Each structure stands twice: as structure tokens, then as C-alpha cells.
N, C-alpha and C positions, 0 to 999 in steps of 0.2 A: 593938575597942572604944577602945583606947588612941589609935589613929589619929584617930578622930572627936573625942575629948577634946581632942587636940592641935590639931586644925583648928579647933575651937570656940574654944579659948583664943587662938589666933593671930588668928581673926576679931575676937574681943573686943578684943584688943590694938590691932589695926589701926583699929577703930572708935574706941577711946579716943584713939589718936594723931591721927586725923582731927579729932576734936572738939577736942583741945587746939590744933591748928593753926588751926582755924576761930575759935577764941575768944582766941587770943593777941593781946595789944595790942602794937603796935610803938611802943616809947617811944625817944625820943632820949636820948642821954646828957646829963646836967646841963651846961649851958653851951655845948652844941654848937650852932653856927649854920652853915648851908650856904648859899652863894650861887651863882648861875649863873655860868659863865665869861664873861669879857669885861669891858672897861672900863665898859660901860654899867650893870652890875651892882654895881660898886664904890661904897662910900660916898665915897672920896676918889679919884677917877679920876686917872691920871697926866696931867701938864700938857704933856708933851713928845711925845705921840703913842703910837701902839700898833703894833708890828710884828707880822708873822706869827709870828715866833719867840715873841714875848711871848704872843700868843694861844694857841699850842699849849703852851707851858710852863703857862699858867694852866689850860688844859683838862685837863692831865695830872695836876694837883695833887689829891690827895696821893699819887698813884702814885709808886713808887720809880724807875721807868724813865723816862729822858727822852724827849722826842718823837722819832719815827723819821725826821723830815725835817730833822734838825740838819745 
């Protein structure tokens, strides 16, 4: 009898968790703006050109690891 109650409680908890995930709204932090990588997505693109290293650094931001092709 205790096993059945435990199973029902677990099922109810799982259903409640799935309901929570389905109805959770994904909000951005206040003031956070995200842009695509590359000079074409910049507000003020660089005037002197864009190297492969520049591209890889821009794609890796905000990751803490540098590009592997350095």
C-alpha cells in the first residue's frame, strides 16, 4: 500500500514539473541585448577589415575559452 502511495505521489510530482516547464516563460534579463556574430551584425562595423581571428573571437564571446585555432 505504501509503495502505491509513493508511486502516485511521484507521478503527481512529475506531472506538476512537466506542467511547470510547459508554462514557464523565458524572460531575458533587463538590458540584455544579443546580436549575431560577425561585422554585418554590428551597429558600428570596423573600418579596417575583419580577419578570421576576429571572427572566431567574436563567435566565442562571452565564453571564457579562446578559439581553438589561435
